[in-house]
C-alpha positions as a printed NumPy array, in Angstrom:
array([[  11.734, -131.879,  -48.917],
       [  10.152, -134.25 ,  -51.629],
       [   7.161, -132.713,  -53.566],
       [   3.855, -134.348,  -52.735],
       [   1.758, -134.069,  -56.003],
       [  -1.927, -134.502,  -56.041],
       [  -2.618, -138.04 ,  -57.054],
       [  -5.484, -136.896,  -59.408],
       [  -2.937, -134.749,  -61.399],
       [  -1.174, -135.998,  -64.569],
       [   2.455, -136.248,  -64.126],
       [   3.037, -136.302,  -67.838],
       [   5.906, -133.86 ,  -68.924],
       [   5.301, -131.089,  -71.291],
       [   7.346, -130.758,  -74.63 ],
       [  10.55 , -129.009,  -74.381],
       [   9.442, -126.056,  -75.821],
       [   6.85 , -124.625,  -73.347],
       [   3.803, -122.875,  -73.535],
       [   5.088, -120.036,  -71.812],
       [   7.814, -119.43 ,  -74.364],
       [   5.001, -119.425,  -77.   ],
       [   2.899, -117.07 ,  -75.091],
       [   5.298, -114.506,  -73.472],
       [   8.045, -115.1  ,  -75.912],
       [  10.327, -113.476,  -73.392],
       [  12.92 , -116.083,  -73.02 ],
       [  16.453, -114.338,  -73.129],
       [  17.864, -116.696,  -75.666],
       [  14.504, -116.446,  -77.821],
       [  14.447, -112.666,  -78.103],
       [  11.039, -110.997,  -77.977],
       [   8.11 , -112.151,  -79.97 ],
       [   5.32 , -109.769,  -80.53 ],
       [   1.982, -111.479,  -80.633],
       [  -1.065, -109.165,  -81.194],
       [  -3.492, -108.921,  -78.42 ],
       [  -6.34 , -109.912,  -80.604],
       [  -4.771, -113.134,  -81.257],
       [  -4.59 , -114.032,  -77.493],
       [  -8.213, -112.783,  -76.814],
       [  -7.01 , -109.647,  -75.023],
       [  -9.695, -107.465,  -76.919],
       [ -12.35 , -109.636,  -75.468],
       [ -12.431, -112.293,  -78.126],
       [ -12.165, -116.105,  -76.948],
       [  -8.968, -118.064,  -77.697],
       [  -8.381, -121.484,  -76.744],
       [  -4.692, -121.266,  -76.086],
       [  -4.283, -117.847,  -74.446],
       [  -4.181, -118.917,  -70.796],
       [  -1.087, -118.997,  -68.795],
       [  -0.027, -121.907,  -66.466],
       [   0.305, -120.203,  -62.958],
       [   1.658, -121.859,  -59.888],
       [   1.118, -120.44 ,  -56.464],
       [   3.783, -120.382,  -54.139],
       [   2.792, -119.526,  -50.445],
       [  -1.112, -120.136,  -50.781],
       [  -2.482, -120.052,  -47.091],
       [  -2.768, -116.307,  -46.417],
       [  -2.52 , -113.652,  -48.92 ],
       [  -1.613, -116.111,  -51.482],
       [  -5.375, -117.364,  -51.625],
       [  -6.663, -113.858,  -52.837],
       [  -3.703, -113.472,  -55.236],
       [  -4.761, -116.706,  -56.937],
       [  -8.234, -115.857,  -56.874],
       [  -7.568, -112.771,  -58.866],
       [  -5.86 , -114.799,  -61.627],
       [  -7.885, -117.688,  -61.589],
       [  -9.088, -116.979,  -65.014],
       [  -5.823, -118.538,  -66.126],
       [  -4.72 , -122.276,  -65.701],
       [  -3.894, -122.657,  -61.939],
       [  -1.536, -125.904,  -62.427],
       [   0.419, -126.178,  -59.36 ],
       [   0.119, -125.124,  -55.739],
       [   3.094, -124.969,  -53.185],
       [   3.12 , -124.451,  -49.246],
       [   4.97 , -125.993,  -46.435],
       [   1.837, -125.871,  -44.25 ],
       [  -0.709, -128.316,  -45.793],
       [  -3.295, -127.701,  -43.062],
       [  -3.495, -124.019,  -44.062],
       [  -3.387, -124.635,  -47.581],
       [  -6.037, -127.193,  -47.523],
       [  -8.82 , -124.809,  -48.603],
       [  -6.903, -123.613,  -51.528],
       [  -6.047, -127.146,  -52.491],
       [  -9.582, -128.027,  -52.608],
       [ -10.362, -124.878,  -54.7  ],
       [  -8.033, -125.989,  -57.434],
       [  -8.298, -129.907,  -57.364],
       [  -6.48 , -130.398,  -60.65 ],
       [  -3.446, -128.5  ,  -59.435],
       [  -0.331, -130.485,  -58.563],
       [   0.771, -130.02 ,  -54.785],
       [   3.994, -129.335,  -53.492],
       [   5.943, -128.273,  -50.304],
       [   9.272, -127.126,  -52.011],
       [   8.959, -124.636,  -54.812],
       [  12.511, -125.614,  -56.117],
       [  11.301, -129.16 ,  -56.609],
       [   7.892, -127.819,  -58.071],
       [   9.895, -125.655,  -60.678],
       [  12.167, -128.384,  -61.654],
       [   9.587, -130.852,  -62.152],
       [   7.028, -128.835,  -63.855],
       [   8.705, -126.891,  -66.907],
       [   5.239, -126.1  ,  -68.183],
       [   4.637, -123.483,  -65.737],
       [   4.486, -120.055,  -67.402],
       [   4.258, -117.92 ,  -64.219],
       [   4.206, -117.772,  -60.567],
       [   2.5  , -115.867,  -57.858],
       [   4.672, -115.485,  -54.758],
       [   3.079, -114.935,  -51.233],
       [   5.696, -116.566,  -48.837],
       [   6.884, -114.56 ,  -45.643],
       [   9.094, -111.822,  -46.669],
       [  12.406, -113.921,  -45.978],
       [  11.523, -116.305,  -48.848],
       [  10.677, -113.349,  -51.591],
       [  13.988, -112.953,  -53.058],
       [  15.149, -116.651,  -53.105],
       [  11.715, -117.685,  -54.493],
       [  11.742, -114.97 ,  -57.112],
       [  15.155, -115.726,  -58.261],
       [  14.5  , -119.62 ,  -58.574],
       [  11.568, -118.365,  -60.918],
       [  13.552, -116.175,  -62.818],
       [  16.442, -118.174,  -63.686],
       [  13.922, -120.541,  -65.287],
       [  12.412, -117.602,  -67.128],
       [   8.915, -117.785,  -65.497],
       [   7.034, -114.537,  -65.122],
       [   6.889, -113.407,  -61.461],
       [   4.237, -111.84 ,  -59.437],
       [   5.561, -111.147,  -55.927],
       [   3.854, -109.781,  -52.823],
       [   5.388, -106.567,  -51.174],
       [   7.876, -105.826,  -49.904],
       [   9.671, -107.201,  -52.921],
       [  12.465, -108.665,  -50.91 ],
       [  13.559, -108.989,  -47.168],
       [  16.849, -106.606,  -47.84 ],
       [  18.193, -103.774,  -49.819],
       [  20.712, -105.942,  -51.772],
       [  18.151, -108.253,  -52.605],
       [  15.823, -105.66 ,  -54.24 ],
       [  18.674, -104.51 ,  -56.497],
       [  19.593, -108.086,  -57.296],
       [  16.142, -109.404,  -58.277],
       [  15.221, -106.307,  -60.262],
       [  18.55 , -106.67 ,  -62.247],
       [  17.912, -110.252,  -62.746],
       [  14.313, -109.867,  -64.061],
       [  15.365, -107.299,  -66.502],
       [  18.11 , -109.468,  -67.923],
       [  15.62 , -112.357,  -68.156],
       [  13.059, -110.227,  -69.881],
       [  10.235, -111.455,  -67.931],
       [   7.055, -109.803,  -66.91 ],
       [   6.701, -108.639,  -63.268],
       [   4.406, -107.057,  -60.768],
       [   4.892, -106.397,  -57.017],
       [   1.75 , -106.753,  -55.069],
       [   1.043, -103.202,  -54.057],
       [  -2.329, -103.095,  -55.679],
       [  -2.952,  -99.46 ,  -55.098],
       [  -0.656,  -98.284,  -57.585],
       [  -3.284,  -99.254,  -60.328],
       [  -5.912,  -97.28 ,  -58.247],
       [  -7.814,  -94.065,  -59.464],
       [  -6.505,  -92.533,  -56.266],
       [  -3.002,  -92.84 ,  -57.229],
       [  -3.464,  -91.341,  -60.547],
       [  -5.613,  -88.409,  -59.003],
       [  -2.596,  -87.516,  -56.446],
       [  -0.296,  -87.477,  -59.57 ],
       [  -2.625,  -85.183,  -61.577],
       [  -3.255,  -82.847,  -58.466],
       [   0.653,  -82.549,  -57.727],
       [   1.752,  -82.116,  -61.39 ],
       [  -1.125,  -79.821,  -62.022],
       [   0.061,  -77.661,  -59.284],
       [  -2.869,  -77.913,  -56.859],
       [  -0.786,  -77.078,  -53.677],
       [   2.189,  -75.629,  -55.259],
       [   5.667,  -77.259,  -55.058],
       [   5.868,  -80.003,  -52.489],
       [   8.482,  -80.118,  -49.716],
       [   7.365,  -82.426,  -47.053],
       [   5.269,  -85.454,  -46.84 ],
       [   4.128,  -87.653,  -43.829],
       [   2.873,  -91.219,  -43.924],
       [   1.692,  -93.328,  -41.098],
       [   0.078,  -96.23 ,  -40.099],
       [  -1.352,  -97.895,  -36.885],
       [   0.227, -101.343,  -37.509],
       [   1.428, -103.221,  -35.514],
       [  -0.51 , -101.888,  -32.751],
       [  -4.176, -102.508,  -31.931],
       [  -6.196, -102.188,  -35.165],
       [  -9.863, -102.633,  -35.702],
       [  -9.688, -106.418,  -35.516],
       [  -7.012, -106.348,  -32.513],
       [  -3.277, -106.681,  -32.747],
       [  -1.827, -107.273,  -36.125],
       [   1.296, -108.96 ,  -34.899],
       [   3.74 , -108.939,  -32.121],
       [   6.745, -106.372,  -31.989],
       [   8.97 , -105.483,  -29.   ],
       [   9.144, -108.817,  -27.709],
       [  11.879, -111.339,  -27.147],
       [  12.476, -114.869,  -28.56 ],
       [  10.122, -117.357,  -26.822],
       [  11.897, -119.884,  -24.709],
       [   9.419, -122.837,  -25.332],
       [  10.133, -125.497,  -27.998],
       [   6.561, -126.933,  -28.895],
       [   6.483, -129.993,  -31.222],
       [   6.123, -129.027,  -34.955],
       [   2.699, -129.73 ,  -36.265],
       [   2.763, -132.551,  -38.491],
       [   1.179, -130.678,  -41.489],
       [   4.301, -128.306,  -41.338],
       [   7.906, -128.779,  -42.962],
       [   9.504, -126.299,  -40.571],
       [  12.946, -126.6  ,  -42.128],
       [  11.534, -125.497,  -45.473],
       [   9.548, -122.748,  -43.707],
       [  12.685, -121.38 ,  -42.132],
       [  14.586, -121.698,  -45.644],
       [  17.35 , -118.986,  -45.887],
       [  16.808, -117.798,  -42.222],
       [  19.054, -118.702,  -39.377],
       [  17.795, -121.912,  -37.729],
       [  15.555, -121.756,  -34.814],
       [  12.91 , -123.965,  -33.158],
       [   9.337, -123.955,  -34.315],
       [   6.956, -121.844,  -32.285],
       [   3.406, -120.463,  -33.078],
       [   4.834, -116.99 ,  -32.382],
       [   6.137, -117.187,  -35.874],
       [   3.662, -119.075,  -37.962],
       [   1.102, -118.556,  -39.195],
       [   1.4  , -114.737,  -40.121],
       [   3.109, -113.461,  -36.893],
       [   6.393, -113.788,  -38.567],
       [   6.284, -110.141,  -39.802],
       [   7.553, -108.535,  -36.62 ],
       [  10.666, -110.775,  -36.37 ],
       [  13.72 , -109.453,  -37.986],
       [  14.884, -112.917,  -39.358],
       [  11.525, -113.325,  -41.228],
       [   9.605, -109.958,  -41.726],
       [  10.293, -106.347,  -42.455],
       [   8.007, -104.915,  -39.781],
       [   5.294, -102.297,  -40.206],
       [   7.296, -100.397,  -42.754],
       [   8.022, -103.318,  -45.011],
       [   4.475, -104.392,  -44.899],
       [   2.71 , -101.001,  -45.559],
       [   5.633,  -98.811,  -46.792],
       [   5.421, -100.319,  -50.221],
       [   1.498,  -99.618,  -50.29 ],
       [   1.551,  -95.939,  -48.962],
       [   4.741,  -94.533,  -50.328],
       [   4.159,  -95.873,  -53.867],
       [   1.845,  -93.011,  -54.63 ],
       [   4.104,  -90.347,  -53.431],
       [   7.229,  -91.764,  -55.18 ],
       [   5.168,  -91.596,  -58.333],
       [   3.616,  -88.207,  -58.09 ],
       [   6.843,  -86.343,  -56.662],
       [   9.07 ,  -88.676,  -58.922],
       [  11.273,  -89.692,  -56.113],
       [  14.311,  -91.804,  -56.746],
       [  16.793,  -92.919,  -54.064],
       [  16.958,  -90.75 ,  -50.889],
       [  20.178,  -88.734,  -49.899],
       [  19.857,  -89.783,  -46.207],
       [  17.737,  -91.825,  -43.72 ],
       [  17.398,  -91.467,  -40.06 ],
       [  15.256,  -93.379,  -37.643],
       [  13.72 ,  -93.059,  -33.974],
       [  11.839,  -95.591,  -32.127],
       [  10.735,  -97.246,  -28.804],
       [  13.048,  -99.631,  -27.526],
       [  14.365, -102.194,  -29.964],
       [  15.878, -105.331,  -29.901],
       [  17.646, -107.992,  -31.937],
       [  14.676, -110.169,  -32.334],
       [  11.69 , -107.904,  -33.169],
       [  10.899, -104.57 ,  -34.65 ],
       [   9.889, -101.673,  -32.189],
       [   6.358, -101.093,  -31.189],
       [   6.543,  -97.71 ,  -32.762],
       [   9.075,  -95.93 ,  -35.118],
       [   9.61 ,  -92.679,  -37.054],
       [  11.789,  -92.781,  -40.062],
       [  12.85 ,  -89.617,  -41.989],
       [  14.033,  -89.628,  -45.554],
       [  15.463,  -86.625,  -47.326],
       [  15.412,  -86.549,  -51.218],
       [  17.278,  -84.36 ,  -53.634],
       [  15.413,  -81.752,  -56.143],
       [  14.206,  -83.233,  -59.231],
       [  14.136,  -81.799,  -62.682],
       [  10.405,  -82.418,  -63.859],
       [  11.435,  -81.957,  -67.536],
       [  13.796,  -84.943,  -67.084],
       [  11.937,  -87.339,  -64.653],
       [   8.653,  -87.178,  -66.877],
       [  10.379,  -89.725,  -69.039],
       [  11.585,  -91.854,  -65.964],
       [  10.439,  -95.365,  -66.545],
       [   9.297,  -95.609,  -62.7  ],
       [   6.377,  -93.375,  -63.615],
       [   5.595,  -95.216,  -67.081],
       [   1.981,  -94.62 ,  -68.052],
       [   1.868,  -91.585,  -65.498],
       [   3.866,  -88.908,  -67.437],
       [   2.69 ,  -86.743,  -70.108],
       [   1.698,  -82.987,  -70.178],
       [   0.952,  -82.739,  -66.42 ],
       [   4.205,  -84.123,  -65.359],
       [   6.389,  -81.093,  -66.56 ],
       [   4.184,  -78.519,  -64.861],
       [   6.233,  -77.556,  -61.96 ],
       [   9.778,  -78.203,  -60.705],
       [  10.576,  -80.56 ,  -57.857],
       [  12.429,  -79.067,  -54.879],
       [  14.124,  -81.083,  -52.105],
       [  11.814,  -83.275,  -50.282],
       [  11.454,  -84.603,  -46.956],
       [   9.448,  -87.866,  -46.186],
       [   8.669,  -88.786,  -42.774],
       [   7.241,  -92.303,  -41.966],
       [   5.357,  -93.21 ,  -38.665],
       [   4.177,  -96.644,  -37.404],
       [   2.828,  -98.012,  -34.243],
       [  -0.089,  -95.635,  -33.809],
       [   2.416,  -92.386,  -34.182],
       [   1.323,  -89.761,  -36.248],
       [   2.27 ,  -86.09 ,  -37.512],
       [   0.817,  -82.936,  -35.844],
       [  -2.492,  -81.538,  -37.312],
       [  -1.96 ,  -78.954,  -39.794],
       [  -2.873,  -75.653,  -37.966],
       [  -5.652,  -74.931,  -40.318],
       [  -7.289,  -78.325,  -40.59 ],
       [ -11.047,  -78.014,  -39.585],
       [ -11.815,  -79.692,  -36.339],
       [ -14.214,  -82.031,  -37.695],
       [ -11.668,  -83.409,  -40.2  ],
       [  -9.972,  -86.633,  -38.302],
       [  -6.482,  -87.505,  -39.291],
       [  -7.465,  -91.182,  -39.078],
       [  -5.153,  -94.169,  -37.945],
       [  -3.752,  -94.54 ,  -41.363],
       [  -3.012,  -91.706,  -43.657],
       [  -0.957,  -89.585,  -46.036],
       [  -0.235,  -85.758,  -45.765],
       [   1.457,  -83.939,  -48.625],
       [   2.512,  -80.242,  -47.696],
       [   2.754,  -77.89 ,  -50.406],
       [   3.949,  -74.095,  -50.554],
       [   0.226,  -73.261,  -51.246],
       [  -1.807,  -75.774,  -49.383],
       [  -1.635,  -79.45 ,  -48.508],
       [  -3.418,  -82.796,  -49.402],
       [  -4.813,  -85.027,  -46.62 ],
       [  -5.788,  -88.439,  -47.947],
       [  -7.623,  -87.433,  -51.188],
       [  -8.821,  -84.047,  -50.157],
       [  -6.966,  -80.481,  -50.937],
       [  -6.861,  -77.888,  -48.205],
       [  -7.512,  -74.948,  -47.664],
       [ -11.001,  -74.775,  -49.355],
       [  -9.873,  -72.17 ,  -51.904],
       [  -7.135,  -74.41 ,  -53.088],
       [  -9.742,  -77.517,  -53.208],
       [ -12.033,  -75.374,  -55.523],
       [  -9.144,  -74.612,  -57.967],
       [  -7.984,  -78.377,  -57.611],
       [ -11.38 ,  -79.541,  -58.801],
       [ -10.832,  -78.071,  -62.315],
       [  -7.495,  -80.007,  -62.82 ],
       [  -8.573,  -82.494,  -65.535],
       [  -7.853,  -86.065,  -65.488],
       [  -5.156,  -86.899,  -67.837],
       [  -3.741,  -90.351,  -66.729],
       [  -5.403,  -93.312,  -68.517],
       [  -6.836,  -95.817,  -65.987],
       [  -5.351,  -99.152,  -65.163],
       [  -7.202, -102.283,  -66.598],
       [  -6.514, -103.753,  -62.783],
       [  -3.563, -104.398,  -60.873],
       [  -3.575, -108.253,  -61.665],
       [  -4.656, -107.678,  -65.21 ],
       [  -1.507, -105.501,  -65.908],
       [   0.654, -108.269,  -64.952],
       [  -1.457, -110.958,  -66.897],
       [  -1.4  , -108.568,  -70.05 ],
       [   2.35 , -108.146,  -69.517],
       [   2.741, -111.74 ,  -69.563],
       [   1.117, -112.115,  -72.917],
       [   3.098, -109.465,  -74.558],
       [   1.458, -106.442,  -73.646],
       [   3.172, -103.223,  -71.876],
       [   5.146, -103.332,  -68.65 ],
       [   2.855, -103.728,  -65.292],
       [   2.703, -100.725,  -63.253],
       [   4.863, -102.02 ,  -60.352],
       [   7.013, -104.208,  -62.583],
       [  10.378, -104.958,  -60.79 ],
       [  12.263, -101.879,  -62.524],
       [   9.775,  -99.765,  -60.306],
       [   9.442, -102.156,  -57.265],
       [  13.014, -102.668,  -56.667],
       [  14.098,  -99.398,  -56.36 ],
       [  10.906,  -98.449,  -54.218],
       [  11.694, -101.375,  -51.94 ],
       [  15.259, -100.266,  -51.503],
       [  14.268,  -96.996,  -50.224],
       [  11.476,  -98.399,  -48.03 ],
       [  13.92 , -101.049,  -46.301],
       [  16.678,  -98.596,  -45.805],
       [  14.685,  -97.225,  -43.162],
       [  14.593, -100.651,  -41.407],
       [  18.59 , -100.309,  -41.229],
       [  18.01 ,  -96.761,  -39.427],
       [  16.138,  -98.836,  -36.588],
       [  18.637, -101.439,  -35.914],
       [  19.226, -101.928,  -32.097],
       [  23.055, -102.633,  -33.148],
       [  23.47 ,  -99.158,  -34.561],
       [  21.209,  -97.204,  -32.056],
       [  23.933,  -95.426,  -30.132],
       [  25.486,  -94.12 ,  -33.431],
       [  22.159,  -93.311,  -35.056],
       [  21.109,  -90.934,  -32.175],
       [  23.891,  -88.588,  -33.17 ],
       [  23.772,  -88.697,  -36.919],
       [  21.678,  -89.528,  -40.16 ],
       [  22.943,  -92.228,  -42.481],
       [  24.003,  -90.821,  -45.781],
       [  23.183,  -92.91 ,  -48.767],
       [  25.057,  -93.51 ,  -51.987],
       [  22.682,  -95.328,  -54.225],
       [  24.847,  -96.37 ,  -57.24 ],
       [  27.346,  -97.703,  -54.884],
       [  24.945,  -99.383,  -52.689],
       [  26.419,  -98.307,  -49.423],
       [  26.399,  -95.752,  -46.696],
       [  29.172,  -93.318,  -46.879],
       [  29.297,  -92.26 ,  -43.276],
       [  28.832,  -95.334,  -41.19 ],
       [  30.593,  -98.545,  -42.415],
       [  29.033, -100.888,  -39.667],
       [  25.766,  -99.951,  -41.244],
       [  26.555, -101.555,  -44.606],
       [  26.428, -105.191,  -43.598],
       [  22.718, -104.802,  -42.935],
       [  22.126, -104.043,  -46.648],
       [  22.319, -107.754,  -47.139],
       [  21.918, -111.031,  -44.916],
       [  23.749, -114.215,  -44.599],
       [  21.834, -117.243,  -45.987],
       [  21.594, -120.747,  -44.236],
       [  23.511, -123.245,  -46.27 ],
       [  21.771, -124.661,  -49.224],
       [  19.763, -121.255,  -49.685],
       [  20.781, -118.124,  -51.481],
       [  20.155, -115.431,  -54.208]])
């Protein structure tokens, strides 16, 4: 459990007034300090003191790429429970101190300004909260949390702490997301009443199986590799023996550790739809799947969300679409809408008039309107496509997903997937997993779950409500 710092790194403690406080000015007790961007070098001017001290937590997988994207700042600390997988990242940042336990790291290095979190899903909320309570800026991979309740709690805590945040759904900053908003707000296909989103995960993809689902717990108990602290890897999850069926990466399909295909891809593929249609919390959710057990998610599933009508003139000011409102946003009203999610290779039927040479693809998005539809980034029928081409671009481009967060840490505007946006989005996505629980399967074949978002509860099936949050192993929590 003890941290194991790089012996080449200095252990000198920083002054009580941290650089993060001077840079971000976002400590709850200090109020908000506005520092002009030109002072920090944000207009391209060099500045000797404008760099954040960033720590990476969970660096062997996606965290490696996340750190590379912010490597223009100071990477001062690295934390991972598996030092074998982390070794190449340790080598890339030789001056950074090395740790296994992020709690120890945060306690021993008050000079850290911000953290990049890419742990397995079950650690997202505890890790984020440890950073938030120390007033560190947070970048956390998707999904934001492992449970619905955690999403609400983490978003609230980040807001109270006045820190800069970003969830790792990089597509939110893309031109494609902006164009979808412009097309829908500009009336390219009329009022939208139905959306279909699908992925081939976790089934066979281009590079083979993504991760196993629909399997039971392994019976073997191999020895824990010397490079792994298995107790720390488990963290808040229930105790179980080490097995390579969980680590590395294959944890995603297990209920205790991951959030399945929906948690993995839903925050990516649903984000543009939530922005374009200004969706909030759903009214209901229902699921159907192949056989499911208490250990892993099903091989394939279909989840249906129903959303109420939205007033475009009101929703144009919704902070969830900050930077994506403006003249186009009030163009048409928003009727009730159904969103259907498919995974495991399942997908919706082809639109009747879709040309035969157009493939639906293994992963995709289909937005159905009263006057046409959008498949991926193409408008159909052709007559609507010609008209849609005339809809002007009206949404300013993003400086980049990671750049948004760095700028926000330094006093700039909130990032596009800050936790005020990412929290509610993750809540909605993870509701779908509750509709797939094997413990509720008999009930959910008869009716859908009705959702009361302000009360954070289902109103028609009390025994579904315990699945909104989880029980933490002793010594862990949020």
